[in-house]
Structure formats: C-alpha cells, structure tokens
C-alpha positions in Angstrom: 111.9 76.5 101.9 109.7 78.6 103.8 109.2 76.0 106.3 112.8 76.0 106.6 112.7 80.8 107.7 109.8 79.8 110.2 112.2 77.3 111.9 114.8 79.1 111.9 112.9 82.5 113.0 111.6 79.6 115.9 115.0 79.0 117.4 115.4 82.4 118.2 113.1 82.5 119.6 113.5 79.2 121.9 116.3 80.4 122.8 115.8 84.6 123.8 111.6 83.8 125.1 110.6 81.9 127.8 107.7 81.0 126.2 106.7 77.1 125.6 107.5 75.6 122.7 103.8 74.8 121.6 103.5 78.9 122.1 106.0 79.9 119.9 104.9 76.7 117.2 101.6 78.3 117.0 103.6 82.2 116.7 105.0 80.9 113.4 102.0 79.6 112.0 102.0 76.0 113.5 98.8 74.5 114.6 100.2 70.8 115.1 103.4 70.5 118.3 104.1 67.5 116.5 105.3 68.1 112.8 106.7 71.8 114.2 108.7 68.9 116.6 109.3 67.4 113.7 110.2 70.0 111.2 112.9 71.7 113.8 114.7 68.6 114.5 115.0 68.0 110.1 116.7 71.3 110.2 118.5 71.5 114.1 118.9 67.9 114.2 116.9 67.9 117.7 113.8 69.1 119.2 113.4 72.8 119.9 113.7 71.0 123.7 116.5 70.1 123.4 118.0 73.2 121.8 116.9 75.4 124.0 118.2 72.8 127.2 121.7 73.1 125.1 121.6 76.9 124.7 121.2 78.0 128.1 123.2 74.9 129.3 125.8 76.4 127.1 125.0 79.9 128.3 125.3 81.7 125.8 122.9 85.2 126.1 121.5 84.8 122.6 122.5 83.3 119.5 125.6 83.9 116.7 125.1 86.8 115.3 126.5 87.5 111.4 127.1 91.4 111.9 127.8 92.2 108.4 124.2 91.4 107.6 122.8 91.9 111.7 120.8 88.4 111.0 121.0 86.5 113.8 122.5 82.5 113.2 120.8 80.2 114.9 123.1 77.1 115.7 123.1 73.1 114.9 122.7 71.1 117.4 125.8 68.9 117.2 126.0 67.4 120.7 
C-alpha cells in the first residue's frame, strides 16, 4: 500500500516536473531504478517514460484533479 502511494506521487511528479525518472525515483525513496520502473508498471500499466510521453503527447498540463478532495489523480496508461 505504501509503495503504491509512493508510485502515485511519482506519477504526479513525472507529469509536472522535468526531473529525470531516476531523480524522481530517488526522491520518493527508490534506490533501484529498475525496481521503481517495475513497480510503476504494475500500478499504471506502462513505464514511467511511457507515462511522461503520453502525458505530454495528449497535451495535458496537469493530471486529472479530484476537486472534492483537492487531490491529483494520475491517469492509467491505456494505449
């Protein structure tokens, strides 16, 4: 559960920041980028790089927002 929360936070960072995937993984507590990528793919169905690419490709400026809870909801990769 904690790992999934960290991964969802990373998705927000990937969508909003220009930091490298490796830097983001380290910032949320993953020392192993390969493990981070595997974990991210389990949650979102794509790699962090694919997530960022799709996010920018679709022209979204910010993740979906749940206005009632004022929380960002990252999208799932569905290609």
